[in-house]
C-alpha positions in Angstrom: 75.7 115.3 54.6 78.7 116.2 52.5 80.9 116.4 56.0 80.1 113.1 57.3 80.8 109.5 56.5 77.5 107.9 55.3 76.2 104.5 54.3 73.9 103.9 51.2 71.3 101.4 51.7 69.7 100.1 48.6 66.1 99.0 49.2 64.7 95.7 47.6 61.3 96.0 49.6 62.1 94.6 52.9 59.9 95.4 55.8 63.1 95.9 57.8 64.8 98.5 55.3 64.1 101.6 57.5 65.1 99.7 60.8 68.7 99.1 58.9 68.9 102.8 58.5 68.1 103.5 62.1 70.4 100.8 63.3 73.3 102.5 61.4 72.3 106.1 62.6 72.5 104.6 66.2 75.9 104.5 65.6 76.2 108.1 64.8 77.0 107.2 60.9 74.5 109.0 58.7 72.7 106.6 56.5 70.4 107.2 53.4 67.9 104.8 51.8 68.0 104.9 48.0 66.4 103.0 45.2 67.6 99.5 44.5 68.3 100.4 40.7 70.5 103.6 41.7 73.2 103.8 39.0 76.5 102.9 40.2 77.8 106.1 38.8 75.5 108.1 40.8 76.5 106.3 44.1 80.4 106.7 43.2 79.4 110.4 42.8 78.0 110.8 46.4 81.1 108.6 47.7 79.3 106.5 50.5 81.6 104.8 52.9 79.8 101.7 52.5 76.7 100.2 50.7 74.1 97.5 52.1 71.8 95.9 50.2 68.6 95.2 52.0 66.3 92.1 52.2 63.4 91.7 50.1 60.2 89.6 49.9 60.8 88.2 46.3 62.9 85.3 45.0 65.9 86.3 43.1 64.4 83.9 40.4 61.1 85.8 40.0 60.6 87.5 36.6 60.3 90.8 38.3 62.8 90.4 40.9 64.4 93.7 41.8 68.1 94.0 40.8 71.1 96.5 41.2 73.6 97.9 38.9 76.2 95.2 38.6 78.8 98.1 38.6 78.4 98.7 42.0 80.3 95.8 43.0 83.5 97.2 41.0 83.4 100.7 42.9 85.8 99.3 45.6 83.2 100.4 48.2 82.4 97.8 50.9 79.1 96.1 50.3 76.9 94.1 52.8 74.3 92.1 51.4 71.4 91.1 53.8 69.1 87.9 53.1 67.9 88.9 49.7 70.7 91.3 49.0 73.2 88.3 49.9 71.4 86.0 47.4 71.4 89.0 44.7 75.3 89.7 45.3 75.9 85.6 44.9 73.9 85.6 41.7 75.4 88.8 40.2 79.1 87.7 40.8 78.7 84.4 39.3 77.6 82.3 42.3 74.7 80.0 42.5 71.3 80.4 44.4 68.8 77.6 44.8 65.4 77.1 46.7 66.2 75.8 50.1 65.4 72.2 51.1 64.0 73.8 54.3 62.7 77.5 54.6 63.7 79.2 57.5 61.6 81.7 59.1 62.1 82.8 62.6 64.6 82.2 65.3 67.9 80.2 64.2 71.1 79.3 65.6 74.3 79.9 63.3 77.6 78.4 63.9 80.4 80.8 63.3 83.3 79.1 61.5 85.2 82.1 60.5 85.5 84.9 63.2 88.0 87.0 61.3 85.8 89.9 60.0 82.0 90.4 60.9 82.0 87.9 63.6 85.5 88.9 65.3 85.1 88.6 69.2 81.5 87.0 69.2 80.5 83.9 70.5 80.9 80.6 68.1 77.0 80.1 68.2 74.7 83.1 67.8 70.8 83.3 67.9 69.7 85.0 64.8 66.4 86.0 62.8 66.0 84.2 59.6 63.4 84.8 56.8 64.2 83.1 53.6 63.4 80.2 51.2 66.3 80.6 48.7 69.9 80.2 49.7 73.4 80.4 48.2 74.4 77.0 46.8 77.8 78.0 45.5 79.6 81.1 46.3 81.2 83.4 43.9 85.0 83.1 43.4 87.1 84.5 46.1 84.3 84.3 48.6 84.5 82.0 51.9 82.0 80.6 54.4 81.8 82.6 57.7 78.7 80.9 59.3 76.3 78.1 58.5 73.2 76.6 60.1 72.0 72.8 59.8 70.0 73.7 57.0 71.8 76.5 55.3 75.4 75.9 54.8 76.1 79.5 53.8 74.6 81.6 56.5 77.3 84.2 56.1 80.2 84.6 53.4 83.1 87.2 52.7 85.5 88.3 50.2 87.6 90.3 52.4 90.1 91.3 49.6 87.3 93.2 47.7 85.2 93.9 51.0 82.3 92.3 50.0 80.2 90.6 52.8 76.8 88.5 52.7 74.6 87.4 55.7 71.5 85.4 55.5 70.0 86.5 58.5 68.5 90.1 59.7 71.3 91.7 61.9 69.0 94.9 62.3 66.1 93.0 64.3 66.2 92.7 68.0 65.6 89.1 67.7 69.1 88.7 66.3 71.5 88.7 69.4 74.7 90.7 68.7 73.0 92.1 65.6 74.4 95.5 66.3 77.7 94.3 66.8 77.8 92.6 63.6 76.6 95.8 61.9 79.4 97.8 63.9 81.9 95.7 62.6 80.8 96.4 58.8 80.4 100.2 59.7 83.6 100.9 61.5 86.1 97.9 60.9 85.3 97.7 57.4 84.2 100.8 56.1 86.3 102.8 58.6 83.4 105.1 59.5 84.4 107.9 62.2 81.0 107.8 63.9 80.7 111.8 64.1 77.3 112.3 63.0 75.8 114.3 66.1 72.5 116.2 66.6 74.4 119.0 67.7 76.4 119.3 64.4 73.0 118.7 62.7 71.5 121.8 64.2 74.5 123.8 63.4 74.4 122.7 59.7 70.7 123.1 59.6 70.7 126.6 61.0 73.5 127.4 58.2 71.6 126.1 55.5 68.1 127.9 56.6 69.7 131.2 57.0 71.5 130.6 53.5 68.2 129.7 51.8 66.0 132.1 53.6 68.2 135.3 53.5 66.3 138.3 54.8 63.0 136.7 53.6 60.0 135.6 55.8 58.8 132.1 56.7 55.4 130.7 57.7 54.9 127.7 59.7 51.8 125.7 60.5 52.1 124.7 64.1 50.0 122.0 65.3 51.5 121.6 68.8 52.8 118.0 67.8 56.4 117.4 68.2 57.2 117.6 64.3 55.9 121.1 63.8 57.2 122.3 67.1 60.8 121.3 66.5 60.5 123.0 63.1 59.4 125.9 64.7 62.2 126.0 67.4 65.1 125.2 64.9 63.8 127.9 62.4 63.3 130.6 65.4 66.9 129.7 66.4 68.1 130.4 62.7 66.0 133.2 61.7 64.4 134.9 64.5 61.6 137.4 64.0 61.6 136.3 60.2 59.4 133.4 61.3 55.7 133.4 61.5 53.8 130.5 63.0 50.0 129.8 62.4 48.1 127.8 64.8 44.6 126.3 63.9 42.4 125.9 66.7 39.7 123.6 64.9 38.0 122.5 68.5 39.1 119.1 68.0 42.1 118.9 70.0 42.6 117.5 73.3 41.6 119.3 76.4 43.1 122.8 77.0 45.8 121.9 74.2 45.4 125.1 72.4 46.0 127.2 75.6 49.0 125.0 76.3 50.4 125.7 72.7 49.9 129.5 73.1 51.6 129.6 76.4 54.6 127.5 75.3 55.3 129.3 72.0 54.5 132.9 72.8 55.4 133.3 76.4 58.2 130.7 76.7 60.0 131.1 73.5 58.5 134.5 72.1 57.9 132.9 68.8 55.5 135.2 66.7 52.4 133.0 66.9 49.0 133.8 65.2 46.0 131.8 66.5 43.1 131.2 64.2 40.1 130.2 66.5 37.9 128.4 63.9 36.0 125.9 66.3 32.6 126.7 64.9 33.7 126.8 61.2 35.1 123.2 61.6 31.7 121.9 63.5 29.6 123.5 60.9 31.4 121.5 58.2 31.1 118.3 60.1 27.3 118.5 60.8 25.7 115.2 59.7 29.0 113.7 58.5 29.5 110.1 59.4 32.0 108.6 57.0 35.6 108.9 58.2 37.0 109.7 54.8 34.4 112.6 54.5 35.2 114.1 57.9 39.0 114.0 56.8 38.2 115.5 53.7 36.0 118.3 55.2 38.4 118.9 58.0 41.4 119.2 55.3 39.7 121.8 52.9 38.7 124.1 56.0 42.2 123.8 57.5 43.6 125.0 54.2 41.1 127.7 53.9 41.7 129.1 57.4 45.5 128.8 57.1 45.3 130.4 53.5 43.4 133.4 55.0 46.0 133.8 57.8 48.9 133.7 55.9 47.5 136.2 53.5 47.2 138.6 56.4 51.0 138.3 57.0 51.9 140.0 53.9 54.8 138.8 51.6 55.9 135.6 52.7 58.2 133.4 50.4 58.8 130.4 52.3 56.6 127.8 54.1 58.1 125.5 56.7 57.0 122.0 57.0 57.6 119.0 59.5 58.2 116.5 56.7 60.2 113.3 58.3 62.4 111.0 56.5 59.7 108.1 56.3 57.4 110.5 54.2 60.2 111.0 51.6 61.7 107.5 51.4 61.6 106.5 47.8 61.9 102.8 47.4 60.6 100.4 45.0 59.0 97.1 46.0 58.1 94.0 43.9 54.3 95.2 44.7 55.3 98.2 42.6 55.7 102.0 42.8 57.3 104.2 45.4 56.2 102.9 48.8 55.8 105.7 50.6 53.5 109.1 50.1 53.6 112.1 52.0 50.5 112.2 54.2 48.1 115.0 53.6 47.2 115.7 57.0 50.9 116.0 57.9 51.7 118.9 55.6 49.9 121.9 54.1 49.0 120.9 50.7 46.5 122.3 48.3 47.1 125.8 49.1 45.5 128.4 46.6 47.6 129.7 43.5 48.1 133.0 45.0 50.2 131.7 47.8 53.2 130.3 46.1 55.5 129.3 48.7 59.0 127.8 48.4 59.2 124.9 50.8 61.7 124.5 53.8 61.7 120.9 55.0 64.6 120.8 57.9 63.5 117.4 59.3 63.4 115.5 56.0 66.5 113.5 56.8 65.2 112.6 60.2 63.3 109.6 62.1 60.7 110.4 64.6 63.1 109.3 67.4 65.9 111.7 65.8 63.3 114.6 65.7 62.8 114.0 69.8 66.4 114.0 70.3 66.8 117.1 68.1 63.9 118.8 70.4 65.9 118.0 73.5 69.0 119.6 72.0 66.9 122.8 71.4 65.7 123.1 75.1 62.2 122.3 74.4 59.8 121.0 77.2 59.4 117.2 77.7 55.5 117.7 77.4 56.1 118.7 73.9 59.1 116.2 73.2 57.3 113.0 74.5 53.9 114.0 73.2 52.2 111.1 71.7 51.4 110.9 68.0 48.0 112.7 67.4 46.0 112.4 64.2 45.7 115.5 61.8 41.8 115.4 62.0 42.1 115.4 65.8 39.3 113.9 67.9 37.0 113.7 64.7 38.5 110.3 63.9 38.2 109.4 67.6 34.2 110.3 67.7 32.7 107.4 65.8 29.5 109.0 64.0 28.5 112.5 64.0 30.8 115.2 65.4 29.1 117.7 67.4 30.4 120.1 70.2 28.7 118.0 73.1 30.3 114.9 72.0 33.6 116.4 71.4 33.5 118.1 74.8 32.6 114.6 76.7 35.5 112.9 74.7 38.0 115.8 75.7 36.9 115.1 79.5 37.1 111.2 79.0 40.5 111.4 77.2 41.9 113.7 79.7 41.6 111.1 82.3 43.3 108.6 80.3 46.3 111.2 79.8 46.4 111.8 83.5 46.4 108.3 84.3 49.1 106.9 81.7 51.3 110.0 82.8 51.0 108.8 86.5 51.7 104.9 85.4 55.4 104.1 86.0 55.6 102.3 82.9 53.8 105.1 80.9 57.1 105.7 78.7 56.6 102.2 77.2 53.3 103.3 75.6 53.5 104.6 72.1 49.7 106.0 72.2 46.8 105.9 74.8 43.6 107.5 74.1 39.7 107.5 74.4 37.5 106.7 71.7 33.7 107.8 71.9 31.2 105.4 70.3 28.0 105.9 68.7 26.6 103.4 71.3 24.3 103.7 74.4 23.6 101.1 77.0 21.6 100.6 80.2 23.4 101.1 83.5 22.5 101.9 86.9 23.9 104.8 89.1 22.8 105.2 92.5 19.3 104.0 92.7 18.3 105.2 89.2 18.6 103.6 85.6 20.8 105.3 83.1 21.2 105.0 79.2 24.3 106.8 78.4 27.4 106.6 76.3 30.2 104.1 75.9 33.8 104.8 75.9 36.7 102.9 74.4 40.2 103.1 75.9 43.0 102.3 73.4 46.9 101.8 74.5 49.3 100.3 72.4 53.2 99.6 72.3 54.9 100.3 69.1 58.5 100.8 67.6 57.6 103.1 64.9 53.5 102.9 64.3 53.8 100.9 61.4 52.8 97.6 63.6 51.4 97.8 67.0 50.5 95.6 69.9 47.6 96.4 72.6 49.3 97.3 75.8 48.9 95.0 78.8 47.9 97.4 81.3 47.7 96.5 85.0 44.2 95.5 86.0 43.9 98.1 88.8 45.2 101.0 86.2 42.3 99.6 84.1 39.7 99.8 87.0 40.9 103.2 87.9 40.5 104.5 84.3 37.0 103.0 84.1 36.1 104.4 87.7 37.1 108.0 87.0 35.6 108.1 83.4 32.4 106.9 84.6 32.3 108.8 87.8 33.8 112.2 86.5 32.7 112.5 83.0 28.9 113.1 82.7 27.2 111.1 80.1 29.4 107.9 80.3 28.1 104.8 82.3 30.4 102.2 80.4 34.1 101.8 79.6 35.8 99.1 77.2 39.5 98.3 76.5 40.5 97.6 73.0 42.7 94.6 72.8 43.4 94.7 69.1 46.6 94.7 67.6 47.9 96.4 64.2 47.7 94.5 61.9 44.8 93.5 61.6 43.4 96.5 63.2 44.6 100.3 62.9 45.8 102.3 65.9 43.1 104.9 65.2 39.4 103.7 64.9 38.8 105.7 61.8 
């Protein structure tokens, strides 16, 4: 993003690091998460407008506590330390940090004692979200107190001359009132960012970059029908037209009528060169007798690669492979627990292709979060049905069919899930649901229909709310909606006589059942 101001975020393992990046980008300023030990010289070379030191779960006193290059405080670039980042700043610059007399976790109220910088124009008392045990005992030379709590004498500090700031709370979380305004004051008043990072410009820059890289060569793209691959396909189509060739593998484990919808959208509506591989029988054959979830995934992944590779070979000489890799997939952060915290999910990308298919990768979405991908899709004029599509597992319905996957069970689940999708679409608060779907259990129970006894299948309805899918809570759907879901599934889907609702949150459960 050479043409835009940007903020570097050094990651010290906080669960909120990605949220900081998102909050900055919401201000139309590009942000990038980098390793906590990134050399100052490298940062200087890339010229960020500001640096944010994230929070982290460790104590600055721990033997393996992550640190930063001390030289970054001499670059003349504004720095904001958040929680652990503030403590590390204080310790590095000659201040003193000590374990607090009382650990603060959760909601707290700070009293602003100096409103000339980060708190300018804000109320003198602010409700914030704290999460710390250590606290700054002595500030480094040149710093002054900006805010305090009754147990934390330095809840915020600043050395305005050197443009260094520290806050003990988390402004990036929704629990902190005026948190966004505090970040805005750092981004715009201190770092002097212009706020000119817009999706329209991202499209223009991406198109130029794609054309420059591809030239007159051709590109193959695996299209799943999901929002990520769909947006990649549309962006590439806009950039290189008929040099793009998409492959859609119908594994028979998609939602009801989804394969037909993908064909109609991308062939008829957009004129994209789409090659559909109807491989339902092959996938079902591979899954015969397979019950263990990981074995299902591996069988589906292997067959997908085989089918995709066969279709790709038919296309002839293709140099490039486009993938819908997103920013959370490629963020490299080192936590106190060790190692890069994120690896690319195999079911999101085409990995393990045969040696004869040596593609160069194109990943135009690798700088974007999921919500930004949806915004990009809207700018590209894509249908709402695709842009707003709920996340769907790579192995499809196979991981929502507990036990063996058969054609009969897949068809039954498709029909049950269709009723869930229809009712959630009609629900006036359906936009608040992150995911809603049906799960088929390997459990039959006794029921009564009419005057007869039944012994049929059990379907689970799962609906969750979430910001990013990393954590989720079960959706408090109205009782009349749950009643309609149950009645429709039992009455309209032959083979089901019992419907239950999943009220598990993530953690400890996961969103998907397998």
